[in-house]
C-alpha positions as CSV (number, residue, x, y, z in Angstrom):
1,X,30.2,6.3,-15.6
2,X,27.0,4.8,-13.9
3,X,25.1,6.9,-11.7
4,X,22.6,5.8,-8.7
5,X,18.9,6.5,-9.4
6,X,16.4,8.1,-7.2
7,X,12.9,7.3,-8.4
8,X,9.9,9.3,-7.2
9,X,6.5,7.7,-7.5
10,X,5.0,4.3,-7.4
11,X,4.5,1.8,-10.2
12,X,1.3,3.4,-11.6
13,X,3.4,6.6,-12.7
14,X,7.0,5.4,-12.8
15,X,7.6,2.6,-15.3
16,X,11.1,1.9,-13.7
17,X,9.5,1.2,-10.2
18,X,6.8,-0.9,-12.0
19,X,9.6,-3.0,-13.6
20,X,11.5,-3.3,-10.5
21,X,8.4,-4.8,-8.6
22,X,7.8,-7.1,-11.7
23,X,11.3,-8.6,-11.4
24,X,11.1,-9.0,-7.9
25,X,13.8,-6.3,-6.8
26,X,11.3,-4.1,-5.0
27,X,9.3,-5.7,-2.3
28,X,7.1,-3.0,-1.2
29,X,3.4,-3.1,-1.9
30,X,3.3,0.5,-3.2
31,X,-0.5,0.2,-3.8
32,X,-1.0,0.2,0.1
33,X,2.2,2.0,1.2
34,X,1.8,4.9,3.7
35,X,4.9,6.5,2.1
36,X,8.3,5.0,2.5
37,X,11.4,4.5,0.7
38,X,13.4,1.3,-0.5
39,X,17.1,1.1,-1.3
40,X,17.8,-1.6,-3.8
41,X,21.5,-2.5,-4.3
42,X,22.4,-2.9,-8.0
43,X,19.1,-4.4,-9.2
44,X,19.9,-4.3,-12.8
45,X,23.5,-5.7,-12.7
46,X,24.9,-2.7,-14.0
47,X,26.9,-1.1,-11.1
48,X,24.3,1.4,-9.7
49,X,21.9,1.3,-6.8
50,X,18.2,2.7,-6.9
51,X,16.4,4.4,-4.2
52,X,12.4,4.5,-4.4
53,X,10.7,7.1,-2.6
54,X,6.9,6.5,-2.9
55,X,3.5,6.1,-1.5
56,X,0.0,4.7,-2.4
57,X,-0.9,8.3,-3.5
58,X,0.5,11.5,-4.2
59,X,0.3,12.9,-0.8
60,X,1.9,9.7,0.9
61,X,4.6,10.1,-1.6
62,X,5.1,13.6,-0.6
63,X,5.3,12.8,2.9
64,X,7.9,9.9,2.2
65,X,9.9,12.7,0.3
66,X,9.8,14.9,3.2
67,X,10.6,12.2,5.8
68,X,13.5,11.3,3.8
69,X,14.9,14.8,3.6
70,X,14.5,15.4,7.2
71,X,16.8,12.3,7.8
72,X,19.3,13.7,5.5
73,X,19.5,17.0,7.6
């Protein structure tokens, strides 16, 4: 069974996020991101989607995660 992925952290700390950027699936410039998330539908062609939650630094990543959680409430 395939599972969707939630990836926390940008390409400096998360190699899967780096791979998604290198292959053009992730279009966010994580180095300058104020903190956001990006949903990517089936980027590897294996039947699962990816949600990246990240920002340019640790604090902005934390803020992005908090914003996502508040929208889910």
